[in-house]
N, C-alpha and C positions, 0 to 999 in steps of 0.2 A: 410642646408648650412648656413642659417642665424644664427642658434644656435651652429654651429660647433666651437670647441675649436681651430681649425686651422685658423679661421677668413678668409675664402676665398674671402670675399668682401672688406677686408681692403686694401686700397691703401697704401701699405707699403712704397712707395717712399716718400710720403709727410705726412702720418699719422702714420707710424710705428715708435714707440719710442724704442730705443735700448741703452743698456749700451755699450759705445764705447771702453772701454779698452785703450790700449796703442797707438791707433791712435791719441789720444789727445796730446801725447808728442811733436809732431811736432809744434803744436800751442803754447803750454806752453813754448817750447824752444825759440820761438820768444820773449816771455816776459822775459825769463832769459837773453837773449842777450841784449834786449833793456834796461833792468835795470842794466846792467853791474855787475851782481851778481857774475860772475865768468869769467875768461878768457876762451874762448872756447877751448883752447889748454891745459888747466890745467886738470890733470887726477885725478879721484876719484876712490878709491879701492872698488870694490864690491866683498865681500867674500861670498855673498849669502843672507845676511840679515843685518839689523841694529837693535840695541836694545836700547830702551829708558826707563828711570825709570817710574814706574806706581805710580802716587801720591796717589792713593787710596789703593793700595796693594804693599807696598815697596818690599815685598819678591817675587812679581810676575811681573817682568818687561815686557814691551810690545815689541814683536818682529815683525818686518815688513820685509817680505820676498822678495827677488828677485826670478826670476824664475830659475836662475842658478847663480853660481859664475862666474862673467865675468872678474875678475882681474881689471887691471887699464884701465879706459875708459875716454876719453875726450867727449865733447859734440857731435861731429859728430859720434863717435863710439857708444855713449850711444843711439843715435837714431837708428843706424844701427843694433845693437844687442838687443835693447830695454831693457836697464838696468833700473830696478826699483830703485835700490839703488841710482844711480846718480840723478834721478828725485826727490826722497825723499829729498835728501840733498839740492838740489838747489831751492826747493820750500818751504819746511817746516824748513830747516836748520838742521844742525847736528854738534855737537861739535863746531869747529872753522869755519865751512862753513855756511855762512848766506844763507837764502832762500828768495825768492821773496814774500812769504806769499799768503794767500788765496785771498786777495783783488786783487792782481795783476794777479793771475790765472783767476779770474772772469773778470778782465778788458781785458786781452789780448785774451781770448777765445771769449768774447763778440765782440771784434773788428772783428773777423772772422765770425760773424753771428750766433754763437750759442746762444740759449736762445731766438731767435726770428724767424720769418718766412722769407722765401726767396722772397715772393711776386710772386711766380710762377703762381698763379691764379687758382689753383685747390681748390675746397672746402674742408674745414676741415683740412688745413695744421696746424700741431702741432708746438708749441713753443719749446718744449724740456725743459731741466732743467740743469743749472749749479749750483752745490752745493755751498753754502756759509753760513755764520753764521746766516743770517736772515732766510734762508730756513730751517736750522736745528732747530732753535727755533720754527718755525711754525709747523714743522712736527714731532719734538721729544720733545714735552711738555716743551719747554723753555730751553732745554739743551744748555750749552755753547759749542762753537767750540773748538776743541783740535787739537794739532799738528798732531795726528794720522789721523784726518779727512783730514788735508791738504795733508798728505802723500798719502792717498787713492785716493783723488781727483786728485793728480798729475799724476796718472797712469790710469785715466779715469774710475775709479770705484766709489764706494759710491753712490751718488744720481744722477750721470750723466745720462741724457737721450738725445739722438740726433736722428734726422731723416736722412735717407740716402741722401735726397736732400740737407740738411744743410751741410753734410759732403763733398759731391762732390763740392758744391759751395765754401766751405772754402778751399779745396785743390786747386781748380782752382785759387783762390786769392793768395795762397802761390806760385803757379807756375808762375803766370803772374806778380808778383811783387807788389801785393796789390790792384788790381781792384776787388771789390766784386760785382759779377754779379747777376742779376735776371734771373734765367734760364727760358727757354721756350721749350715747346714741339711742337710748331707750325712750320711747314716746311716753310723755307724762312724767318722767323722772327729772327732778331738778338737779342741776349741777351743784356739787358740794364745794364749799370753801376749804381748800387744803392749806392755805397760808395767807398771811397778810404782809404786804410789802410796805414797811413803815418808812416812807420817804416823804418829803415835804409836798404839800398839795400844790404849791407854786411850781415845783419841778414838773409834776405831771401836766400842769396847765401849759407851761412853756413848750414842752415837747409836743403836746397836742396842737398848739398853735402853729408850730413848725410843720406838722403833718397837714394841717388845713391849708397852710400857705403853699405846700407842695401841690395841692389840687388847684388853687386859684392862680398860681404863677410859677409852678415848678415842674418836676418830672412826672407828676401824676395828673397833668392837665386834662387828659382824656376823661377823667372822672369828675369834671366840673359841670354838674348838671343843674338846671334851674329848679328842679323839683325835689332835690334832696341834697343836703350838705354832707359830704363825705370827707373824712380825714384819711390820709394815705401816705405810704412810703414805698418806693420802688427799690429793687435791687437787681443787679446784673453780676452774677458770679462767674468768673472765668474758671474753666475746669480743663482737665487733661494736661499733660506735660507741655504740649504745644499751645495751650490756651486758645484753641481754635473752636471750642464749644462753650456755651454759656447756659447757666440756669437763670431764667428770667422770673423775678418775683414781684408781686405787689401785695401789700398787707395794709390793713387799716380797719376802720369802723364807721358806722353811721347809726342814727343821725348825729352830726357833730355836737350839737348842743345838748343832746340827751341820748347818749350811746345805748343802743339795744343789740346791735349785731357787730361782731368782729369777723374778719375774713382773712384768708391767706390763699394766694394762688401761686403755684410754681409751674412753669413750663420747663421741662428738663431736657438738657443736652441738645439745645438748638444751635444752629450755626451762628457764629458771632456776627455775621453780616445780615442775619434775619431781622427785619424791621417790625415783625409782628410780635409784640411783647405781651407779657402777662397783663399789663394795664389795659390793653385793648380787649383781651378776653373778659376782664372784669367789666369793662364798659358794655360789652354785648350782654353780659349777665344782668347788669342793672337796667339796661334798656328793656330786656325781657320782663324783669320784675315789674317795672313801671307799667307795662302794658297789661300783664296778666294777673299779677298779685300786688297791686300798688299799696295795699295795707301794710306790707312789710317795709315800706319806706317811710312810714309815719312815725 
């Protein structure tokens, strides 16, 4: 067991490091709003990809893919349908659309507790990684940061690594309006506030509306229940050199109008062709709660 490649003794909640994928879009969206880089109602056209010149091989431009052509999307819908093209453009910039840049991606995801520990008190809690120019120079023999790196970081890929406890703590801060909590597993002990994220209340509301829209008409549709309003964001992170496996994520909170519970589910190292996602796991969980402990949905 100690030598098993499945690492059965690894405390994945605090020590498991995972590529997060598109769940990071909700935190990056907070930076986009705070920096006033785009009106949240302005639409960007996703035809399925964007193409930028390659300074090294002019005859081979670089293509950055969306997972599908979404058409025109504003910020709320970009969260709901998880449009890569939208987040490429508002972070790295594209044509006449300015982006917030990698420094602001780092700044705003750090505000939500990524790249540091939650202080939960379990031994060995990992810091995780937020990719940035300094990190790239250290890990890629001094290479410069390029706009494509910003694009990939904007969708939670590249060098991102997060722990599940970081994620659920960050989601709870988004749901509660900016209180960053130190989680606890001790019965009867209250989570302590370890920081206050001082961003505009309207920013929090817009992102939460996008997460709710993700349930009613987006990638989190399996969580559209008649008995509880859930807000949610999905993520599918490609891993390995061949990109043949994925981490499937779903994060969010409920009840939407009066948040009490935040959640994060990750299914690690699944086949990219597997149709059973973390969202379906969460659906089964909520179905179970509805039957056996419905008071938790109130």
